N, C-alpha and C positions, 0 to 999 in steps of 0.2 A: 397843526400848520406845515405847511411841505418845504421843510430845511433841506432836502437835496440838492445836490450841485449840477443841475440838469447841462449838458453838454451843446455845443453850438447847433448840432445838428438836431435833435431836441425842440431847440428854441427858433431854429428856420422854418423844422416843420409847423411848427403853431404858426407863425407868422402867415406861412405859407396858405396853411387852412383858412384862419379869418380873411388872407386877403379874396377867398374863392366866395367866401359866402358866408362860411358855417359861425354857429356863434362861437362866444364864449365858453358859454356852457359846454356844447357840442364838443370843442377841443381839450375841454378840460377832462370830460368823460374817456375820449378816443385816446388821448395823450396820457392820463392818469395821472396831471399835473395839477397845481394849486390854481386857483381861478384868481390869485395875487398875484401871480407866476408871470400865469396867460397877460395879466392886466397890464405886467410893468414891462415886457416884449413887447409886447404891442405900442404902448405910449413912444418906447425908445425905438421902434420903426416910424414910426409918424414924424418923430423928432429928426429924423435920419442919424440916428447915433447909432452903434457899432452893437451888434449884440452879443462879442465875444466877452468874455468874464473881465474885469477891470483889476489891473495890478491895485490888490488894495497896500496901501501905507499901515505903517504899522510892524512890532516884532508876529510873527507868523503863529498861528497856536498852536500849543506845545504837545500836547497830545494829538493824536490819532487814534483813530475808529479802535485800534487792535488794542491801545493803554486803556481806554475806555471801559472797554471791556475786561480787563484785566483789576483795571478798578473797579469798577461794580462790581465782580466775583467775592472782594475780599470783606463786602458788607456783610454784619452781625456773625463773624467769623469770628476765631479769636485770637487773641494775638496781632493783630494784627495796626500796627503803629504806622504810620507815616514815613517815619525813618527806613522801614521793612519792604514798605512799598517802593519808595523810592528807588532803594536797593537793585528789587525784583525788576523794577521797570532799567532803570540800567542796566542792568545784565543785558538786555535783552537792543542794547545800543537806542538805546533811545534816553540821555540822562536830562533828569530835574534832579530838582530838589525837593526835599521833604515839605517846605513850605507850599511850594507849587502845588506838591498831592494835597496837602490842608486845604487850601483855596479853593481847589477845586470838589472835595469832598464835602465843604461848608457852602461856598457861593452857587456850585454848578449841582449837586444832587441835594445840598440840604439834610446832609446826614449832620449827625454829631456822635462824639465819643461818649459813652456811658460807661462806667465802672459798674460788672454783674454783680449785683446783689449778693451774698450768703442769704439762703433757706437752707433753713434744716430739710435732713434727706427724708424723704418719707417712703417707706416701707408701702408694698399690698396689704398688708396686715391692718397700717396707720390708715391709708386711706380709704380703707373699707368699714372701720370701726368707725371713722370720722362722717361719712355718710351714714354711716349706722345712727349714730347720735343724733345729726341734723335732720335725720326722718323722723326722729323719734320726737323734738322736741319741733318740730318745722309750727306747728300751733302752737306753742304756748306765745303768749303775750306779754308785756311789759309787766304785767302785773304779779304774771309768772315768775319773770328770773327776778322779782324784786325779793321773794323768798328765798333768794338763793344765799349764802355767804361764802365768799370766795376769797380763798387762802391760797400764801406760797411763801418761799422764802427766795432771797436775790443778797448778790452781795455788793457790798461800796469799796471802793478801791480809794489810798491816796493816795494823790496826784495822779488822777482819773484822766485820760485823755483825752480830750475833746471829739467829737466829729470834725475832721479838719476842712471837710467840706460847708459845715455848716459856720464856722469859727471863721470867719470870715474878717479880716480888720482891713482899710480903706487907708493906705501911708503913701509918701511919695517914695519912700525908698524903706529895703528891709530891715536898717538901721533902726528904724521908729515902732518898728512890732518889737511886742514884750514877745521872747520865746516861752515856750511849754516848757517845764520844768517835768523832768521824767528819770523813774528809777526804775533798774532790771527786772527785781522781783519787790513791788511796792506790797505795803501789807493793806490788807483786807478784813472787812467787818461783814459778817453775816447776819442777815435779820428777818425774821417770818413776821406776817403781818397778816389779816383777816381785814375784811370789809366787806360792805353792803351798798345797798344803793343811800344807805345814809347816817354811816358812822362808820369808826373802824374802831381795832382792840389796840391794847397798846403794844408799842413796838417790842418782839423780843429780840434782845440782842445776844448770840450765840457766841459762849465765852472762846477768845482766842485758841485755836487745838483741836476744839472741840467737834468732833465728826455726830453729824446727827444720823444716828443710829434709832433703831425702831423704838430702844428702851428710852432714849434720851427724850425722842420726840412725841411718847405717849407719855412720862411724867413728870417733863419743864415744862412743853409746850403747849399739849394738849391739854391735859388734866389742871395746869394753873392757869398759864395767858389766855386758851381760848374758852375755857370753864369761866373765869372771869369776865369775860365778851359776852359771852352767849347768857350769862347769869342775870349781867345789869337791868336793873330796872330804872335807877333815877337818871335823870338827865342831866349831871354835875358841869356841863359847859360846854368844855371840849371835846374833839371828834369823837376821842378815844374813849370820853367821859358817857359818851350817850347809848340807849341802847338802842341793839343793831335793828332790832327789826319792829312794828306797832306790837304786832302779836307773834312771838316767840315760840308758838303751840308749832307751828307750818314750814319751821324753817329745813333749807335742805343745807349741810354741810360739804361742802366742793376742796378734794386736795387731787393734787395728779398724781402720776404713779409712779413715784418715786420710790423705791427700795422702803424707806423708811414709812411710806403710808399705807405702799400696799401686804406691810410684813401681817401673820395675822396677831398678833398680840394690836398691833394698831386696830387692826378691824376689828375685835371682838371688844377693843375698849371704845370705839364708836357707836356700834350695834348695840352696846350697855347703858352709855351716858348722852348718845343725842337722841333728838325727837326723827331726826332724817339728817341719812346725807348716801350722798353715791358710792357706793359700793367698789371695791378693788373690781377694773372693768369695765364700769360706769363712760368712766371718763375717759376719749381716743388718748389715746400715747400720740406727744409730739405734737402737741397742739395749743402753744404761746396763743397763736390768732384767738383763738377761741374765751381765751378766758383775757377778763378787763382788767384782772390786778397786774396783767402783763404791763397795760399800760400806763399803771398807778405808777408804777415802778419806772419806768420812763421820765414819766412829768418830775416824780422824785428825785430824780437821780439829774434831770437838769437845773433843777431847781439848789441842789447840792453843788454841784460846778460854777452857779453864778456867785455864790458865797467865796469862789476864791481857793485856792489850793493848802489844802491844812498839811501841819508838821507833823500831827500827830494821833494816834487811836483816837482818844480821850475828843479831841476839837471834831473828828468825824464823826464819832458817836455822838454828841451832841447836835451838831449841825442836821445828820441825819433826824436824830429826832424833831428839832425844830418843824423841818420839813416836813414832817407827817403830822408835825398838829395843825401844821396851816394849812392843810387840805381841803379845799371848803366842799360843803355838801353838794354843790351843783354841778364838780365835776365827779362825784361818786356817781352821780344822779346821770348826767351826760353817759360815763361810762356803760351805764349799769340796762340803760334805755337804749343801745347800739344792739345788745344780744339779739333782735330777733331779725336784725339785718345780716349783723354775723352769720348766723345758722344758714340763710337764705341766701348768702354769697356762699357758702361752702358746698350748698349742693348743687348751685348754678356750675361750680370750678368741677365737680365732680366728685368731691373729696381732697380739693389741691387747697393749697394756702392760700387765704384771701388777700395776701399784701405777697404777692408773687408778684 
């Protein structure tokens, strides 16, 4: 659509050409104006109306062409609040308010303000390792991924602060909205867990003050909690009391590249004690988006937060354990079934993050 403000000379020339017998289409091409404009000018002439621009009522537009260019150049740039943009315009003797800038950005341009998402930094080696892993497993089907036993550690906090953008409360005033209690240095518990497509291990609670070094990881987590889960054959009902796979003879144990996991004593224990596992370097570093148990932790934390704020470590431990036991088989199945697509997206992204 032609939105240019053509001068009186162009309008008069168009009418003169029409009077001489030229078609509206030819006038449009000759003067490089829209058909709609030509029709409007011709109609005004036939009615005896002036071709001059009428004085418009109401407040004149705030932004001129230069203002609009300045605002458009701020799109996708960092730290460009509406107040900063308005200040920049005001410095050029074009006084505007930040709300005027906001309305132009949202109503005229159709832009919205977004918070930049945090994504762990990927080094060139990380990207290449992720690509290598994806290429190696791109032909794996769901049944192949169901053989993997996924393990990981995760922290849980007392007085954990929920995501403020998801924790919305509709009310008439702020007085009606309950505040979030927070502390500067909240107590945490660290847990270790293992999942398959159909069952869970017992949730291992790491003692307070205990560092998960290679010795503790091998002797307390792998040799006890992990081994008990892998050796289980009877189905006792609870998710953490079921066999991990129908056939445990061909499972693959997965752990990420944490120092305790890649230590020599840990790797030796895995070779001596497990039928199959991904050795050091097999699993790509900085790849939480590829590990379905990371999604399981997110589900677990959301359910723990729904229980309300706890006041001591024991309450937190009990709540996390109950939430772990309440995980249903369909959740585990869906997480593992998503693996072929995760690998596919990593390939399509050239090794970059899936959720970038």
